[in-house]
TORSE-812608 format. One line per 4 residues: number of its first residue (from 1); their letters; for each residue z, y, x of N, C-alpha, C. Coordinates in steps of 0.001 Angstrom, whole numbers, plus 500000, padded with zeros to 6 digits. Each point is the difference from the previous one (the first is absolute). Layout:
N
NUM = A = Z/Y/X/Z/Y/X/Z/Y/X | ...
***
This chain:
291
1 = MLAV = 273471/129459/435117/499567/498761/500623/500004/500191/501514 | 500604/499048/500704/500031/500035/501456/499249/498792/500527 | 499016/500224/500858/499292/498916/500672/500532/499892/501424 | 500388/498789/500384/500541/499742/501332/499062/499033/500715
5 = VVAT = 499482/500390/501152/499213/499075/500810/500975/499029/500659 | 499882/498713/499646/500967/499016/500491/499450/499161/501143 | 498680/499941/500163/499417/499218/501091/498560/500438/500211 | 499532/499883/501236/498597/500293/500309/499487/498985/501013
9 = EGST = 498680/499903/500052/499342/499127/500971/498677/500638/500377 | 499662/499981/501283/498753/500602/500434/500058/501518/499974 | 498842/500616/499813/499891/501458/500035/500327/500585/498631 | 501045/500820/499940/500410/500628/498746/500387/501453/500261
13 = YRKA = 499816/500827/498988/500288/501440/500092/501497/500248/500084 | 500792/499231/499236/501448/500112/500004/500608/498669/500389 | 501228/500027/500502/500693/498800/500443/501218/499737/499116 | 500627/498838/500216/501161/499611/499196/501070/501083/500048
17 = GALI = 500560/500289/498832/501003/501045/499875/499461/501295/499441 | 498683/500146/499929/499419/501216/499416/500303/500053/498507 | 500236/501201/499501/500333/500217/498593/498971/500930/499369 | 499587/499663/498773/499098/500848/499225/500617/500188/498622
21 = VLPA = 500142/501234/499567/500546/500298/498674/498834/500187/499031 | 500073/499295/498864/498919/500021/499012/500568/500380/498635 | 500182/501294/499727/500543/500427/498703/499012/499729/498869 | 500522/499989/498793/499157/499758/498828/498936/501079/499833
25 = DGAR = 500261/501222/500501/499026/501084/499835/498886/499967/501041 | 500036/498990/500897/498940/499846/500981/500143/500841/501247 | 501075/500754/500132/500191/500878/501166/500566/499190/501161 | 499155/499168/500583/500435/499086/501061/500529/500755/501218
29 = VGWL = 501024/499424/500629/500517/500511/501269/499870/498880/501021 | 499159/500205/501007/499778/498984/501014/498695/499261/499773 | 499498/499397/501067/498723/499293/499964/500165/498588/500542 | 499286/499064/499397/499961/498620/500479/498850/499794/500971
33 = SGGC = 498912/500735/499794/498793/499841/500806/499311/501350/500089 | 498787/499987/500516/499214/501222/500034/499372/500336/498666 | 500472/499356/498938/499495/500224/498653/499303/498793/499412 | 499723/498992/500842/499211/498860/499541/500810/498987/499196
37 = LEAE = 501319/499977/500139/500828/499028/499287/500800/500626/498862 | 499934/501310/499890/500862/500688/499038/499685/499649/498550 | 498725/499775/499677/499645/499713/498607/500678/498729/499513 | 499965/498943/500817/500646/498751/499591/501515/500158/499950
41 = LETT = 500546/500744/500944/501436/500255/499991/500411/500742/498729 | 499261/501018/499625/500362/500796/498827/499839/499203/498706 | 498988/499126/499939/499827/499151/498818/501184/499056/499834 | 500416/499375/501103/501135/499081/499942/501292/500747/499697
45 = AAEA = 500150/501193/500553/501196/500803/499725/500084/500364/498525 | 498868/500326/499391/499998/500330/498570/500436/498802/499162 | 499566/498797/500378/500419/498789/499290/501506/499794/500140 | 500508/500194/501212/501433/499819/500232/500822/501017/499221
49 = LRDS = 499498/501229/499906/500707/501026/499235/500023/499671/498507 | 498901/499444/499497/499922/499712/498564/501049/498994/499554 | 500204/498946/500824/500973/498981/499575/501293/500032/500808 | 500156/501025/500860/501233/500184/500788/500375/498743/500775
53 = RARH = 499007/499380/500606/500244/498815/500822/499378/500190/501376 | 500663/499449/501001/499493/500090/501366/498683/499235/500123 | 499202/500409/500960/498749/499310/500302/499904/499761/501505 | 499467/498839/500347/499658/499698/501387/498489/500115/500116
57 = LRLD = 499528/500821/500920/498570/500254/500147/499578/499675/501427 | 498948/499191/500122/499464/499635/501314/498548/500466/500067 | 499714/500862/500946/498664/500570/500161/499413/499510/501316 | 498904/499248/499924/499403/499342/501163/498595/500556/500218
61 = TRGD = 499806/500680/501119/498684/500589/500296/499305/499292/501162 | 500398/498748/500279/499460/499320/501181/498607/499418/499788 | 499672/499637/498780/498751/499286/499771/498798/500906/499819 | 498815/499423/500206/498770/500754/499781/499822/500367/498534
65 = DDLL = 500575/499181/499100/499875/500319/498578/500700/501314/499668 | 501115/500274/500688/500674/501285/499773/499145/501152/500502 | 499290/499775/501106/499142/501049/500549/498856/500331/499043 | 499500/498969/499304/498849/500193/499115/500390/500339/498566
69 = FGSA = 501068/499346/499500/500312/500107/498579/501410/500520/499711 | 500802/500192/501039/501384/500411/499793/500249/501428/500440 | 500979/500164/500893/500382/501349/500421/498958/500668/500880 | 499152/499179/500686/498968/500501/500920/500593/500741/501190
73 = SGCR = 501281/499749/500308/500654/500734/501086/499577/499507/501371 | 499729/498703/500128/499686/499432/501298/501187/499874/500926 | 501214/500196/499495/501187/499976/500858/500404/498582/500396 | 499716/499026/499154/500298/498595/500265/501487/499787/500292
77 = GVVE = 500791/500325/499007/501441/499791/500077/500560/499592/498657 | 501291/499680/499995/500704/499605/498780/501225/500894/499840 | 500185/500513/498795/501197/500778/499669/500673/499344/498807 | 501309/499745/500126/500779/499498/498869/500994/501071/499581
81 = LLLL = 500102/500197/498681/500884/501030/499463/500834/499448/498868 | 501159/500618/499824/500775/499844/498773/499954/501318/499254 | 499702/499932/498721/500017/501178/499140/501218/499897/499107 | 500897/500967/500139/501312/499932/499365/500187/501161/499029
85 = PLDE = 500071/499722/498697/500334/501065/499046/501450/500437/500209 | 500205/501293/500193/501340/500510/500291/500299/501194/499111 | 501292/500164/499667/500426/501250/499380/500920/500726/500972 | 500465/501175/499605/500780/500838/500911/501329/499374/500403
89 = TAPL = 500482/499022/499238/501288/499374/500320/499825/498670/500725 | 498777/499643/500367/499754/498701/500632/500758/499887/501322 | 500648/498847/500250/500718/499819/501262/499110/500187/501224 | 498737/499570/499916/499116/500165/501151/499798/501475/500337
93 = LAAL = 499887/500857/498992/499861/501431/500279/501245/500557/500670 | 501169/499540/499571/501241/500432/500652/500002/499579/501462 | 499521/498785/500268/499932/499530/501383/499043/500858/500819 | 498847/500340/499427/499033/500825/500723/500546/501400/500260
97 = RSLD = 500767/500527/499050/500601/501324/500219/501001/499963/501153 | 500569/498841/500272/500970/499900/501095/499346/500205/501358 | 498663/499970/500065/499313/500265/501261/500277/501407/500511 | 500454/500893/499109/500353/501355/500434/501187/500003/500952
101 = TSAG = 500846/498975/499895/501235/499981/500795/500141/498742/500844 | 498983/499157/500054/500091/498773/500790/498715/499803/500786 | 500058/499121/501003/498842/499799/500868/498924/499145/499359 | 500365/499197/499010/499022/499126/499375/500612/499207/498870
105 = VELE = 499140/499303/499263/500425/499151/498892/499384/498624/500194 | 500830/498968/499903/499518/498619/500024/499728/499571/498566 | 498783/499520/499740/499598/499610/498654/499679/498517/499945 | 500472/499353/498960/499559/498652/499656/499413/500082/498598
109 = LCAD = 498721/499668/499876/499304/500149/498730/499379/498681/499571 | 500066/499735/498699/499355/498832/499410/498847/500463/499120 | 499032/499118/499800/498815/500362/499232/500315/500319/498549 | 501152/499541/499504/500357/500303/498610/500699/501345/499850
113 = GAGR = 500149/500734/501107/500626/501313/499942/501457/500015/500382 | 500590/498825/500175/501399/499945/500427/500105/500393/501466 | 501185/500416/500406/500149/500341/501396/501382/500476/500368 | 500131/500258/501290/501251/500519/500541/499657/500980/501108
117 = ATSA = 500775/501064/500097/499802/501007/501035/501332/500296/500665 | 499957/500174/501319/501210/500281/500766/499718/501121/500990 | 500899/500966/500057/499923/501049/501014/501417/500367/500401 | 500118/500938/500924/501326/500450/500414/500765/500626/498845
121 = AGEW = 499277/500439/498972/500641/500661/498858/500500/499027/498942 | 499599/498733/500074/500461/499052/498988/499035/498862/499782 | 500239/499258/498914/499154/498860/499645/499678/500064/498513 | 498766/499657/499660/499536/500034/498618/499296/498679/499687
125 = QWPA = 500203/499524/498795/499358/498757/499583/499532/500154/498559 | 498846/499429/499679/499504/500097/498631/499504/498627/499545 | 500124/499680/498721/499720/498647/499505/498513/499721/499875 | 499688/498712/499825/498613/499567/499864/499560/500034/498552
129 = GAAP = 498699/500160/499797/499397/499807/498692/499148/498746/500050 | 499029/499894/499121/499087/498859/500032/499027/500185/501157 | 499849/498981/500843/499215/500137/501222/498518/499758/499749 | 499135/501007/500200/498571/499790/499841/499354/499292/501181
133 = APGR = 500684/499962/501149/499438/499339/501181/501136/499645/500942 | 499836/498949/500799/501042/499645/500966/499981/500969/501171 | 501047/499965/500803/499998/500818/501201/501333/500655/500259 | 500275/500198/501291/501223/500682/500417/499700/500666/501336
137 = WSLR = 500432/501242/500148/499696/500744/501210/501234/500767/500470 | 500120/500126/501316/501058/500805/500608/499341/501140/500777 | 500475/501207/499786/499415/501185/500613/501092/500912/500521 | 499648/500787/500983/500883/501090/500424/499254/501311/499822
141 = LRAP = 500575/500888/499213/499439/501330/499810/500744/500979/500899 | 499274/500666/500855/500621/500968/500896/500132/501350/499315 | 501072/500688/500342/500169/501368/499502/498929/500899/500612 | 499648/501091/499324/499079/500964/500613/500558/500485/501333
145 = ERLL = 499116/500184/500969/500467/500529/501276/500459/501437/499793 | 501041/500354/500732/500620/501313/499808/499780/500871/501225 | 499613/501223/499726/499711/500986/501033/500956/501169/499841 | 500522/500492/501120/500880/501167/499997/499295/501142/500715
149 = LLGA = 499807/501102/499295/499426/501201/500597/501122/500956/500357 | 500076/500349/501261/501038/500901/500491/499379/501379/500161 | 500104/500785/498938/499380/501307/499964/498746/499990/499150 | 499529/501187/499674/498832/500144/499127/499096/501096/500522
153 = GPES = 498772/499991/499484/499013/500999/500355/498801/499870/499089 | 498883/500632/500340/498814/499932/499142/499481/498581/499795 | 500288/499108/500942/499518/498615/499907/500806/499160/499021 | 501161/500493/499582/500927/499155/499238/499423/499523/498677
157 = APLL = 499434/500912/499211/499504/499618/498672/498876/498970/500085 | 498950/500211/500825/498982/498953/500088/500527/498708/500610 | 500957/500102/500918/500571/498793/500587/500764/499193/498954 | 500749/500676/499143/500706/499309/498919/499022/499301/499062
161 = RLAH = 498916/500680/499655/499018/499395/499090/499372/498758/500619 | 499586/500100/501247/499379/498856/500666/500975/498844/500151 | 501227/500313/500397/500998/498949/500195/500259/499244/498705 | 500122/500710/498902/500243/499338/498719/498798/499174/499565
165 = LLGW = 498792/500495/500232/498804/499223/499673/499972/498689/500768 | 500538/500004/501212/500008/498807/500843/501259/499166/499826 | 500844/500372/499042/501138/499159/499659/501282/500286/500750 | 500062/501107/500720/501217/500352/500720/500965/500751/499081
169 = SVDV = 501282/499859/500303/501040/500841/499425/500368/501040/501056 | 500084/501269/499603/500174/501075/500983/501195/500877/499649 | 500927/500112/500948/501112/500935/499899/499774/501134/500997 | 500497/501172/499669/499808/501173/500856/501337/500688/500221
173 = VESR = 500216/500443/501233/501141/500858/500323/499458/501394/500287 | 500382/500966/499182/499540/501374/500188/500965/500953/499308 | 500613/500875/500790/500967/500950/499442/499366/501330/499616 | 498780/500264/500448/499375/501300/499757/499375/500022/498604
177 = ARWH = 500502/500902/499178/499619/500013/498583/498515/500269/499785 | 499354/500695/500930/498593/500353/499770/499081/498782/499971 | 500471/498860/500523/499177/498792/499996/500319/499064/498842 | 501037/500275/499256/500457/499021/499007/498982/499759/498890
181 = AALA = 499263/501016/499584/498999/499797/498943/498920/499025/500451 | 499618/500063/501269/498969/499096/500526/500498/498568/500116 | 501322/499823/499921/500598/498676/500179/500385/499365/498675 | 499464/500519/498901/500369/499480/498681/499650/498529/499846
185 = GADA = 499013/499519/500749/499603/498601/499889/500824/499039/500827 | 500975/500489/500755/500812/499111/500837/500872/499099/499139 | 500252/498796/500477/500906/499103/499282/501433/500501/500071 | 500339/500650/501095/501310/500647/500120/499850/501195/500931
189 = LHRD = 500632/501103/499645/500015/501194/500837/501437/500272/500408 | 500251/499950/501304/501332/500261/500548/499990/501410/500591 | 500821/500855/499447/500003/501401/500425/500982/500273/501130 | 500858/499062/500313/501029/500190/501024/499617/499221/501255
193 = VAGV = 499650/500715/501059/499570/499331/501230/501150/499270/500681 | 501222/500284/499596/501140/499293/500592/499967/498511/499676 | 499250/499623/498971/499925/498593/499625/498958/499204/500748 | 499254/500630/500918/498917/499306/500703/500482/498785/500789
197 = PALL = 501078/500089/500794/500429/498807/500742/500283/498803/499102 | 500645/500230/498868/500306/498892/499089/498731/499419/499394 | 499041/500847/499659/498735/499503/499451/499264/499143/501022 | 499924/500475/501237/499297/499252/501037/500688/498678/500320
201 = ASGR = 501320/499977/499856/500761/498781/500312/500083/499033/498826 | 499455/500390/498840/500184/499194/498786/499223/498696/500004 | 498962/499900/500832/499161/498811/500005/498979/499968/498881 | 499906/501063/499212/499082/500030/498849/498559/500308/500399
205 = YAAA = 499809/500639/501149/498690/500579/500282/499237/499213/501058 | 498706/499780/499716/499120/499366/500974/499525/501000/501043 | 499992/501284/499632/499469/501020/500894/500563/501361/499618 | 499954/500908/500970/500388/501393/499768/498992/500898/500695
209 = VVMS = 499751/501160/499406/499120/500987/500624/500760/501318/500098 | 500070/500523/501214/500656/501278/500273/498932/501084/499884 | 500159/500910/499015/498872/500893/499689/500440/501318/499370 | 501024/500621/500551/500496/501240/499392/499249/501247/500462
213 = HHYS = 499170/499884/501066/499338/501168/500599/501038/501006/500514 | 501199/499527/500320/501080/500871/500478/500612/499302/501214 | 499969/500672/501151/500338/499341/501258/501407/499417/500000 | 501002/500813/499674/501378/499509/500095/500292/498937/498939
217 = RDLA = 499396/500116/498827/500179/498968/498973/499384/498677/500463 | 498808/500077/500572/499361/498774/500469/500761/499391/501176 | 500563/500832/500856/500795/499482/501108/501213/499237/499477 | 500697/500576/499031/501160/499315/499420/499582/498696/499329
221 = ALQH = 498870/500029/499288/499528/498786/499332/499653/498918/501013 | 499367/500371/501105/499668/499019/501041/501258/499413/500626 | 501005/500831/500209/501263/499494/500553/500617/498953/499079 | 500012/500285/498711/500557/499043/499041/499137/498738/499923
225 = AAAA = 498681/500174/500005/499105/498845/499912/500122/499116/501234 | 500150/500620/501161/500146/499221/501232/501256/499150/499972 | 501063/500536/499416/501271/499272/499958/500006/498901/498950 | 499108/500086/499014/499962/499015/498913/499026/498877/500343
229 = GIGW = 500006/498963/499179/499178/498829/500281/498668/499975/499293 | 499593/501085/499373/498741/500002/499263/498841/499689/500946 | 499075/499151/499543/499047/499398/500926/498744/500791/500303 | 499661/500998/499195/498757/500763/500213/500291/501448/499662
233 = IGLL = 499755/500884/500970/500325/501417/499843/498782/500821/500391 | 499552/500835/499099/498895/500890/500296/500495/501421/500189 | 499333/500737/500857/500322/501410/500235/498728/500814/499834 | 500022/500944/499081/498845/500858/499747/499985/501150/500997
237 = GPVA = 498826/500299/500532/499871/501125/500916/499243/499612/501257 | 499610/500991/500807/499175/499737/501182/500783/499367/501142 | 499252/499536/500996/500591/499295/501140/500986/500883/500756 | 499656/501257/500240/500887/500879/500765/501335/500179/499288
241 = RRDA = 499963/500128/498694/501248/500136/499230/500802/498706/500071 | 499317/498869/499879/500693/498716/500133/500719/499906/501338 | 499292/500342/501073/500593/499880/501332/501202/500920/500159 | 499923/501190/499429/501132/500921/500076/501205/499446/499248
245 = LLAE = 499769/499430/498829/501099/499411/499225/500613/498816/500738 | 499160/499128/500537/500527/498833/500713/500800/500412/501230 | 499583/501074/500653/500709/500456/501198/501415/500453/499680 | 500255/500371/498754/501338/500456/499616/500931/498855/499606
249 = LDAD = 499466/498802/499844/500854/498848/499706/500612/499481/501287 | 501227/499474/499910/500557/499393/501207/499239/498716/500306 | 500106/499532/501225/499159/498904/500481/500175/498735/499172 | 501228/499712/499590/500248/498780/499226/499321/500065/498635
253 = LRAR = 500159/501122/499295/499358/500140/498695/498483/499953/500127 | 499481/500653/501037/498548/500010/500194/499474/498583/500236 | 500707/499237/500796/499577/498622/500276/500048/499139/498743 | 500967/500249/499140/500099/499231/498751/498931/500405/498996
257 = LLPR = 499599/501268/500057/499045/500507/499024/498555/499639/500332 | 499617/500090/501251/498589/499931/500377/499273/498737/499523 | 500591/498804/500073/499247/498823/499541/499679/500018/498513 | 500716/500827/499247/499809/500036/498540/499269/501248/499529
261 = LQAP = 499670/500875/500923/499482/501324/499639/498479/500031/500033 | 499402/500510/498936/498583/500346/500023/499900/501515/499900 | 499537/500604/501085/499921/501463/500041/498864/500406/500933 | 499103/500819/499493/499898/500511/498642/499756/498880/498986
265 = VGLR = 500637/500116/498863/499882/498958/498989/498614/500048/499353 | 499468/498830/499671/498732/499925/499280/498873/499420/500832 | 499041/499395/499316/498785/499530/500646/498989/501140/500071 | 499167/499968/501013/498998/501059/500177/498777/499665/499149
269 = LGGE = 499997/500499/498784/498938/499693/499046/498987/501124/499868 | 500316/501153/500531/499151/501168/499806/500487/500835/498831 | 499502/501203/499908/500403/500906/498932/501156/500874/500424 | 500329/500953/499133/501113/500901/500266/500623/500422/498686
273 = GPEA = 501192/500574/500093/500698/500454/498807/501003/498977/499499 | 500821/500392/499026/501097/499146/499532/499556/498628/499502 | 498898/499951/499240/499568/498727/499432/499538/499040/501094 | 499259/500509/500981/499538/499152/501094/501177/499499/500835
277 = IALS = 500989/500858/500215/501187/499586/500755/500772/498936/499228 | 500159/500200/498690/500689/499003/499178/499286/498662/500056 | 498671/500020/499926/499226/498757/500072/500200/499310/501340 | 499997/500768/501090/500162/499394/501321/501385/499379/500159
281 = IMAA = 501023/500638/499417/501359/499450/500067/500081/498695/499228 | 499441/499973/498776/500062/498773/499211/499185/498888/500641 | 498879/500342/500628/499212/498978/500691/500805/499382/501137 | 500743/500835/500724/500841/499478/501079/501110/499110/499452
285 = LQSR = 500610/500408/498902/501060/499194/499395/499463/498657/499522 | 498830/500011/499374/499429/498757/499491/499600/499052/501130 | 499646/500545/501153/499499/499165/501096/501059/499658/501040 | 501236/500443/499815/501026/499754/501010/500207/498501/500187
289 = DGA = 500221/499590/501227/500224/498591/500352/498871/499100/499526 | 498812/500575/499828/498876/499193/499549/500067/499586/498560 | 500949/500571/499207/500160/499595/498605/498822/500451/499158
***
């Protein structure tokens, strides 16, 4: 069962386009609220699973009656969802899988479960059943943001875990075999550094972090990053090391790099060690451009 948030009003925990997976075994993936709306969602999902029919669910927490007798959340918002029974061959699942290779998916959904999805990878359409409620919604689902790590170190494993928890897709370039076990959680591991220019120029990545702990490797990575159009580049290491690396770039590359460079990478949150550094890097990534 897939729950899709199709519309919201007022204060809500999730916004339109959020997805929650509700398997028959109860092992939910994703949250609709801080826990206050999940019981009603799960009850409706169980009904939809029993008769294999879509459901339109509207949850309204704006009134005082909800505060006293309903969810008691006090959020005072409205969430509308479609609950869609799906199997592994469902066209909608194929469309969602295309997010791995496309920037987004355009969805048109009807309350009876019918719909159409379009992405750079293709178009999918599925027929209507009996409609339990009126309604039609158009949504755009964005692909997970993609991060490229240029090099690895002790911070890599916790950084991968945090990035995945926050919904990022992470690729790593690292040729040194001693780090490969720590990179098992990467979405892709590129062992050939010769491919770095093509990766940076691919347009797939929202950000890159240069973090090999190796001076000449980081210098080469900065040169490639400066020449590419990637919009946010982090460099791990102290200020003196950053300044030495920048001094080795020619003036044109340095001028192109500086507006996009955060170095030392990470927010100053306190703490020390690989986990604290990984947290500071992810905090900086999450807060870039005020996002």
